[in-house]
MARFIDO-129230 format. One record per residue (C-alpha): residue number from 1; x negated, y negated, z negated. Coordinates in steps of 0.5 Angstrom, whole numbers. Example, Ala and Ser with C-alpha at 12.3 -4.5 7.8 and 13.67 -1.06 7.14 Angstrom:
2
> resi;xx;yy;zz
> 1;-25;9;-16 .
> 2;-27;2;-14 .
//
This chain:
302
> resi;xx;yy;zz
> 1;-224;199;-167 .
> 2;-223;197;-160 .
> 3;-231;196;-157 .
> 4;-237;198;-160 .
> 5;-244;195;-156 .
> 6;-250;199;-158 .
> 7;-257;197;-155 .
> 8;-261;203;-154 .
> 9;-256;208;-154 .
> 10;-259;213;-150 .
> 11;-265;214;-156 .
> 12;-264;220;-161 .
> 13;-260;215;-166 .
> 14;-256;212;-161 .
> 15;-254;219;-159 .
> 16;-252;220;-166 .
> 17;-247;214;-166 .
> 18;-244;215;-159 .
> 19;-242;222;-161 .
> 20;-239;220;-168 .
> 21;-236;214;-165 .
> 22;-233;216;-158 .
> 23;-227;219;-161 .
> 24;-226;213;-166 .
> 25;-227;207;-161 .
> 26;-223;205;-155 .
> 27;-229;203;-151 .
> 28;-237;204;-152 .
> 29;-242;200;-149 .
> 30;-249;202;-148 .
> 31;-254;197;-146 .
> 32;-259;201;-143 .
> 33;-266;200;-138 .
> 34;-262;206;-134 .
> 35;-257;205;-129 .
> 36;-250;202;-130 .
> 37;-245;207;-130 .
> 38;-238;209;-133 .
> 39;-237;216;-136 .
> 40;-230;216;-139 .
> 41;-229;211;-145 .
> 42;-237;210;-145 .
> 43;-240;204;-141 .
> 44;-247;204;-139 .
> 45;-250;197;-137 .
> 46;-257;196;-135 .
> 47;-261;190;-139 .
> 48;-269;189;-140 .
> 49;-268;188;-147 .
> 50;-272;181;-146 .
> 51;-268;177;-142 .
> 52;-261;174;-141 .
> 53;-257;177;-136 .
> 54;-250;180;-133 .
> 55;-250;184;-140 .
> 56;-248;179;-144 .
> 57;-241;179;-142 .
> 58;-240;186;-146 .
> 59;-241;182;-152 .
> 60;-235;178;-152 .
> 61;-229;181;-156 .
> 62;-234;186;-159 .
> 63;-232;189;-166 .
> 64;-239;191;-167 .
> 65;-246;190;-164 .
> 66;-251;195;-166 .
> 67;-258;194;-164 .
> 68;-263;200;-164 .
> 69;-268;198;-159 .
> 70;-275;199;-160 .
> 71;-281;203;-158 .
> 72;-282;210;-162 .
> 73;-287;210;-167 .
> 74;-289;217;-166 .
> 75;-295;215;-162 .
> 76;-303;213;-164 .
> 77;-303;206;-166 .
> 78;-307;203;-161 .
> 79;-307;196;-160 .
> 80;-303;197;-153 .
> 81;-298;201;-157 .
> 82;-298;196;-163 .
> 83;-296;190;-159 .
> 84;-290;195;-155 .
> 85;-288;197;-162 .
> 86;-287;190;-165 .
> 87;-286;186;-158 .
> 88;-280;191;-156 .
> 89;-276;190;-163 .
> 90;-277;183;-164 .
> 91;-276;181;-157 .
> 92;-269;185;-156 .
> 93;-267;182;-163 .
> 94;-268;175;-161 .
> 95;-265;176;-154 .
> 96;-259;179;-157 .
> 97;-259;173;-162 .
> 98;-259;168;-156 .
> 99;-253;172;-153 .
> 100;-249;172;-159 .
> 101;-249;165;-159 .
> 102;-247;165;-152 .
> 103;-240;168;-153 .
> 104;-234;165;-154 .
> 105;-231;171;-158 .
> 106;-238;174;-161 .
> 107;-238;181;-164 .
> 108;-235;181;-171 .
> 109;-241;184;-174 .
> 110;-248;186;-172 .
> 111;-252;192;-175 .
> 112;-260;191;-173 .
> 113;-264;197;-174 .
> 114;-270;196;-179 .
> 115;-274;202;-183 .
> 116;-275;204;-190 .
> 117;-282;204;-189 .
> 118;-282;197;-190 .
> 119;-283;199;-198 .
> 120;-289;200;-201 .
> 121;-292;207;-201 .
> 122;-289;209;-208 .
> 123;-290;216;-212 .
> 124;-287;213;-218 .
> 125;-282;207;-217 .
> 126;-275;208;-213 .
> 127;-274;203;-208 .
> 128;-268;199;-208 .
> 129;-265;193;-204 .
> 130;-266;189;-210 .
> 131;-272;190;-213 .
> 132;-276;194;-208 .
> 133;-283;192;-207 .
> 134;-285;191;-200 .
> 135;-291;194;-197 .
> 136;-297;192;-193 .
> 137;-300;194;-187 .
> 138;-298;195;-180 .
> 139;-291;199;-180 .
> 140;-289;194;-186 .
> 141;-292;188;-181 .
> 142;-287;190;-176 .
> 143;-281;191;-180 .
> 144;-282;184;-184 .
> 145;-283;181;-177 .
> 146;-277;185;-174 .
> 147;-272;183;-180 .
> 148;-275;175;-180 .
> 149;-273;175;-173 .
> 150;-266;178;-174 .
> 151;-264;174;-180 .
> 152;-267;167;-177 .
> 153;-261;168;-172 .
> 154;-256;163;-173 .
> 155;-249;167;-172 .
> 156;-244;163;-176 .
> 157;-238;168;-173 .
> 158;-242;174;-174 .
> 159;-244;178;-180 .
> 160;-251;181;-180 .
> 161;-254;187;-184 .
> 162;-261;190;-183 .
> 163;-261;198;-183 .
> 164;-267;200;-187 .
> 165;-266;207;-185 .
> 166;-270;213;-187 .
> 167;-272;219;-183 .
> 168;-266;222;-180 .
> 169;-265;229;-180 .
> 170;-261;232;-174 .
> 171;-261;238;-169 .
> 172;-262;235;-162 .
> 173;-268;230;-164 .
> 174;-272;226;-168 .
> 175;-277;229;-173 .
> 176;-273;235;-175 .
> 177;-273;240;-169 .
> 178;-281;240;-169 .
> 179;-282;241;-176 .
> 180;-277;247;-176 .
> 181;-281;250;-170 .
> 182;-288;249;-174 .
> 183;-284;252;-180 .
> 184;-282;258;-176 .
> 185;-289;260;-173 .
> 186;-292;260;-180 .
> 187;-295;252;-181 .
> 188;-289;250;-185 .
> 189;-293;249;-191 .
> 190;-294;242;-195 .
> 191;-297;237;-191 .
> 192;-303;233;-194 .
> 193;-302;233;-202 .
> 194;-295;234;-202 .
> 195;-293;230;-207 .
> 196;-291;224;-202 .
> 197;-284;222;-203 .
> 198;-279;223;-197 .
> 199;-273;219;-196 .
> 200;-268;223;-191 .
> 201;-261;222;-189 .
> 202;-257;227;-185 .
> 203;-255;225;-178 .
> 204;-247;225;-180 .
> 205;-248;221;-186 .
> 206;-252;216;-182 .
> 207;-247;215;-177 .
> 208;-242;215;-183 .
> 209;-245;210;-187 .
> 210;-245;205;-181 .
> 211;-238;206;-180 .
> 212;-237;205;-188 .
> 213;-241;198;-187 .
> 214;-237;196;-181 .
> 215;-231;197;-185 .
> 216;-233;194;-191 .
> 217;-234;186;-189 .
> 218;-237;184;-196 .
> 219;-243;188;-195 .
> 220;-249;183;-192 .
> 221;-256;182;-191 .
> 222;-260;189;-192 .
> 223;-258;196;-194 .
> 224;-262;202;-195 .
> 225;-260;208;-190 .
> 226;-262;214;-194 .
> 227;-259;220;-198 .
> 228;-258;220;-206 .
> 229;-265;222;-208 .
> 230;-272;223;-204 .
> 231;-275;230;-204 .
> 232;-282;231;-204 .
> 233;-286;233;-198 .
> 234;-287;240;-202 .
> 235;-280;241;-204 .
> 236;-278;239;-197 .
> 237;-282;244;-194 .
> 238;-281;250;-199 .
> 239;-273;249;-198 .
> 240;-274;249;-190 .
> 241;-278;256;-191 .
> 242;-273;259;-196 .
> 243;-267;257;-191 .
> 244;-271;260;-185 .
> 245;-273;266;-189 .
> 246;-281;265;-187 .
> 247;-286;269;-192 .
> 248;-292;265;-189 .
> 249;-293;257;-190 .
> 250;-299;255;-189 .
> 251;-301;248;-192 .
> 252;-304;243;-187 .
> 253;-309;239;-191 .
> 254;-310;231;-190 .
> 255;-317;232;-185 .
> 256;-313;237;-181 .
> 257;-307;233;-180 .
> 258;-311;227;-178 .
> 259;-315;232;-173 .
> 260;-308;234;-170 .
> 261;-305;227;-170 .
> 262;-310;225;-165 .
> 263;-309;232;-161 .
> 264;-301;230;-160 .
> 265;-303;223;-160 .
> 266;-299;221;-166 .
> 267;-301;217;-173 .
> 268;-301;221;-180 .
> 269;-298;215;-183 .
> 270;-291;218;-181 .
> 271;-292;224;-186 .
> 272;-297;222;-191 .
> 273;-294;215;-193 .
> 274;-289;216;-200 .
> 275;-282;213;-198 .
> 276;-279;213;-205 .
> 277;-272;210;-203 .
> 278;-266;210;-206 .
> 279;-259;207;-203 .
> 280;-256;203;-208 .
> 281;-252;199;-204 .
> 282;-248;205;-201 .
> 283;-247;208;-208 .
> 284;-245;201;-211 .
> 285;-240;200;-206 .
> 286;-237;207;-206 .
> 287;-240;211;-201 .
> 288;-239;218;-201 .
> 289;-244;223;-198 .
> 290;-242;229;-194 .
> 291;-249;232;-195 .
> 292;-252;229;-202 .
> 293;-256;236;-203 .
> 294;-263;237;-198 .
> 295;-262;245;-198 .
> 296;-254;244;-196 .
> 297;-257;239;-191 .
> 298;-262;243;-188 .
> 299;-258;249;-187 .
> 300;-253;245;-183 .
> 301;-258;244;-178 .
> 302;-261;251;-178 .
//
């Protein structure tokens, strides 16, 4: 590929993509709220994720635009934070749609971040892209508004795909490092009931799945970016304890989780919602996972 544009490429997932693609693309453009600068074949271009500016020119002749913009959901769901979570996603998606339509030669493909949290809490039914059941609540409302804004953009020359991504397990960011730290000090028992499903994907397979979608032009609409089979919270924590050889694994019941969440200013939904999601489109189109097995994935990250 000649040029990839990544909006919000300095966050955890953006950095995963940059590391993966920097040797595969001639130029990577990162739209950032930071200062404009150039490092080797990576160009950092300032934008505010809200308004049209000089950054629009970077979309010309791009092979792919990847939008990862959005305030982290790892926070207390106060009204202020709720507004920021929603508006940061919807506004950036809308302004990118406007920018794409200003281009003479717009990006061939536009991948927009979404979330596997869009599906309902499920302990039984596996949610795929065809008959997965959309849930309810704040996080689902954000996801549906995000995707509606994305697909409402009329980009006749640009293929669009929403990435319904699960928890991405990586060494340098996201949910895994704090979970690993807690496990190593003996707080790696089940969290809440422990039977809640946990859909996950290794950071390498996340980046590889993005590349796979880019290279398979018939893939459109929504796609689940998850590993082959969900784990459960209990199995996930037991597996991690086994790997780090920790004999102590204190479980954390729901009331303690809720208290702890208040202290560290986050929300228990991130842990207690059962995300029972499977990657039917990836499988049906022949994607091969490097890390289909949870234990092997965790070993590679510890």
